[in-house]
Backbone bond lengths (Angstrom), bond angles and torsions (degrees), N, CA, C in turn:
res aa  C-N    CA-C-N  psi(-1)  N-CA   C-N-CA  omega(-1)  CA-C   N-CA-C  phi
1 M - - - 1.459 - - 1.528 108.24 -
2 S 1.305 116.74 132.49 1.464 121.00 -179.98 1.529 110.65 -89.25
3 W 1.309 114.84 169.05 1.472 119.93 178.08 1.522 110.16 -57.55
4 F 1.331 116.25 -36.03 1.460 122.16 -175.98 1.529 111.70 -61.43
5 D 1.325 116.64 -35.59 1.460 121.07 -179.24 1.523 112.55 -67.70
6 K 1.313 116.94 -19.49 1.462 121.71 -177.10 1.532 112.95 -97.55
7 V 1.317 117.35 -3.02 1.464 120.82 -174.15 1.523 111.26 -71.63
8 N 1.326 115.13 130.32 1.459 121.84 169.69 1.523 105.60 -99.54
9 W 1.320 116.16 102.33 1.468 121.20 -174.01 1.516 113.20 -74.63
10 L 1.338 117.46 -9.59 1.465 121.57 -177.93 1.525 107.83 52.47
11 D 1.329 118.78 -125.84 1.463 119.42 178.82 1.528 112.33 -110.12
12 V 1.341 116.87 25.01 1.468 120.84 174.82 1.523 107.19 -66.67
13 P 1.335 117.47 123.54 1.464 121.07 -175.38 1.528 112.81 -59.35
14 E 1.328 115.14 145.35 1.467 120.78 178.38 1.527 111.71 -56.48
15 R 1.304 118.24 -34.56 1.463 121.26 -178.38 1.528 112.44 -66.17
16 M 1.332 117.93 -19.02 1.460 122.10 179.49 1.528 112.71 -90.50
17 R 1.291 117.14 -18.72 1.461 121.97 -172.87 1.532 114.19 -65.45
18 P 1.329 119.97 -42.64 1.471 118.50 -179.69 1.533 113.27 -57.86
19 G 1.317 118.32 -38.90 1.461 121.28 178.21 1.513 111.98 -65.22
20 I 1.315 116.58 -37.55 1.466 121.42 177.77 1.529 109.75 -67.10
21 V 1.321 116.60 -45.63 1.461 121.46 -178.62 1.526 110.65 -63.18
22 R 1.330 118.25 -45.91 1.478 120.93 179.32 1.523 111.00 -60.29
23 Y 1.310 116.06 -41.43 1.470 119.82 179.46 1.534 111.03 -65.61
24 V 1.318 117.18 -49.12 1.464 120.35 -177.18 1.527 110.62 -65.81
25 E 1.316 117.28 -46.56 1.456 119.85 -175.03 1.519 114.08 -74.31
26 R 1.329 117.40 -39.63 1.462 119.74 -170.67 1.531 114.88 -126.29
27 G 1.326 116.64 -1.01 1.458 119.43 179.91 1.517 112.96 71.42
28 I 1.323 116.68 27.86 1.465 121.50 178.82 1.525 108.66 -84.54
29 E 1.323 115.49 126.57 1.466 119.69 -176.63 1.522 112.40 -59.40
30 P 1.329 116.62 130.81 1.464 120.40 174.68 1.527 109.73 -85.97
31 G 1.317 115.78 -173.20 1.458 120.26 176.11 1.524 111.59 -72.15
32 Y 1.321 115.01 177.70 1.465 121.23 -174.27 1.524 113.90 -60.29
33 F 1.328 117.04 -39.75 1.462 119.99 -179.96 1.522 110.79 -62.33
34 L 1.332 117.18 -52.09 1.459 119.94 -179.45 1.523 111.81 -65.70
35 R 1.310 117.20 -33.83 1.465 119.40 176.38 1.528 109.28 -59.45
36 A 1.317 117.10 -44.88 1.471 120.37 178.25 1.526 110.94 -62.72
37 I 1.320 117.04 -38.97 1.464 121.00 177.45 1.522 109.83 -60.19
38 F 1.342 117.07 -50.86 1.464 120.76 -177.11 1.527 112.39 -68.11
39 Q 1.321 117.16 -25.67 1.465 120.86 178.02 1.528 111.48 -86.68
40 N 1.337 116.25 1.83 1.460 121.42 178.32 1.530 111.64 61.84
41 D 1.312 115.92 37.79 1.464 122.47 -178.92 1.534 108.72 -107.40
42 L 1.323 116.39 87.54 1.454 122.16 -175.16 1.525 112.75 -59.53
43 I 1.301 117.58 -43.76 1.465 120.70 -177.25 1.525 110.41 -63.48
44 E 1.325 117.13 -46.18 1.466 120.51 178.98 1.527 111.12 -66.16
45 A 1.323 117.63 -38.78 1.467 120.41 177.30 1.528 110.33 -62.17
46 A 1.318 117.50 -44.50 1.463 120.73 178.43 1.528 110.80 -63.30
47 R 1.317 116.41 -38.46 1.461 120.53 179.42 1.528 111.94 -66.59
48 R 1.323 117.22 -36.06 1.462 122.50 -176.53 1.525 113.97 -88.28
49 A 1.329 117.32 -14.82 1.465 121.69 -174.21 1.518 112.04 -70.79
50 D 1.331 114.65 142.62 1.459 118.90 167.82 1.530 107.02 -79.70
51 D 1.314 117.68 177.11 1.467 120.74 -175.39 1.528 112.47 -57.95
52 E 1.332 116.91 -43.12 1.463 120.49 -178.39 1.526 111.27 -63.39
53 N 1.323 117.02 -48.05 1.460 120.39 -178.57 1.522 112.75 -70.77
54 A 1.311 117.81 -30.74 1.464 120.75 177.76 1.527 111.03 -61.71
55 E 1.317 116.36 -35.90 1.465 120.48 -179.01 1.525 113.14 -73.24
56 I 1.327 117.00 -19.86 1.464 118.83 -174.02 1.529 112.63 -119.19
57 L 1.315 118.19 24.96 1.466 120.23 178.24 1.536 112.82 -51.82
58 P 1.335 119.02 -39.73 1.473 117.76 177.60 1.533 113.18 -60.07
59 S 1.316 117.59 -29.75 1.467 120.21 179.03 1.523 111.25 -65.34
60 Y 1.323 116.58 -35.22 1.465 119.49 177.02 1.527 110.70 -66.33
61 A 1.315 116.51 -39.20 1.464 119.99 177.81 1.524 110.57 -63.19
62 L 1.320 117.34 -44.97 1.461 120.67 178.80 1.526 111.57 -66.06
63 L 1.318 117.13 -37.38 1.464 120.85 176.50 1.527 110.24 -58.79
64 M 1.318 116.66 -47.37 1.459 120.08 179.82 1.527 111.01 -63.73
65 L 1.303 117.04 -47.22 1.471 120.86 -177.71 1.521 113.20 -63.71
66 R 1.322 116.34 -38.55 1.464 119.83 -171.62 1.526 114.62 -97.46
67 S 1.325 118.55 -24.86 1.461 119.01 -168.22 1.517 116.28 -128.56
68 L 1.325 119.38 -20.25 1.457 119.99 -174.66 1.523 111.06 -102.89
69 P 1.329 117.34 151.38 1.467 119.68 177.86 1.529 110.72 -57.72
70 A 1.305 116.98 132.65 1.462 121.73 -177.25 1.521 112.47 -59.94
71 A 1.314 117.42 -29.28 1.469 120.75 -178.22 1.521 113.34 -72.45
72 C 1.335 118.88 -13.76 1.467 120.22 -174.94 1.527 113.51 -91.20
73 W 1.302 118.00 -2.15 1.467 119.68 -179.54 1.524 109.76 -146.97
74 G 1.335 115.29 165.21 1.460 119.93 173.67 1.512 114.33 135.87
75 S 1.322 117.00 -38.77 1.461 120.78 179.84 1.524 108.52 -158.15
76 R 1.310 115.82 172.75 1.457 119.54 176.48 1.534 110.41 -62.99
77 A 1.327 116.56 -39.53 1.468 120.42 179.05 1.529 110.81 -64.18
78 D 1.335 117.45 -41.60 1.467 120.85 177.58 1.525 110.43 -62.40
79 Y 1.319 116.00 -43.80 1.464 122.22 179.08 1.530 110.26 -60.93
80 D 1.315 117.15 -49.96 1.469 121.55 -179.68 1.526 111.34 -61.51
81 A 1.328 116.78 -40.68 1.466 120.83 179.77 1.524 110.96 -65.77
82 W 1.334 117.21 -38.47 1.455 121.22 179.60 1.534 110.10 -63.57
83 I 1.303 116.44 -43.02 1.464 120.77 178.49 1.533 109.78 -64.94
84 A 1.321 116.71 -45.90 1.467 120.80 -179.54 1.526 111.50 -60.56
85 R 1.324 116.72 -35.47 1.460 122.63 178.56 1.518 113.29 -71.55
86 G 1.327 116.32 -27.44 1.462 120.57 -176.19 1.511 113.81 88.54
87 G 1.335 115.42 28.18 1.457 119.83 177.15 1.513 113.65 66.99
88 L 1.325 115.62 -157.04 1.464 120.52 179.92 1.523 111.43 -60.27
89 V 1.318 116.08 -39.55 1.468 120.20 179.91 1.519 109.86 -60.81
90 G 1.318 116.64 -43.14 1.450 121.37 -178.45 1.511 114.36 -66.27
91 I 1.336 116.96 -25.82 1.464 119.00 178.77 1.529 111.74 -98.33
92 G 1.327 115.10 7.82 1.454 119.39 173.41 1.505 115.55 87.40
93 E 1.320 117.68 13.07 1.466 120.54 175.79 1.518 108.77 -78.22
94 E 1.313 115.81 142.70 1.458 119.70 178.31 1.524 109.20 -77.11
95 V 1.305 115.65 130.40 1.463 122.30 178.87 1.520 107.04 -121.04
96 T 1.327 116.16 124.12 1.457 119.17 179.58 1.493 111.15 -117.00
């Protein structure tokens, strides 16, 4: 079972999920909103959010805390390191 099978997406829209998966699995940069989310920058995330995502910012926090690898989020340095590593694939985690 992969990490993806264990994710509780809460009310994170389906249209946002591919960007999250690409970032977590392969370290591919997402758009500005998700970048702010992964960098733990609430103000920038709120500024970049569309109306739907602005209403569910807490869901993104819970998604990160409960379902995503801790090393892939938290600060700009954590975000940059995750990309440089190449995500789960880059650190040798099996992705199915």
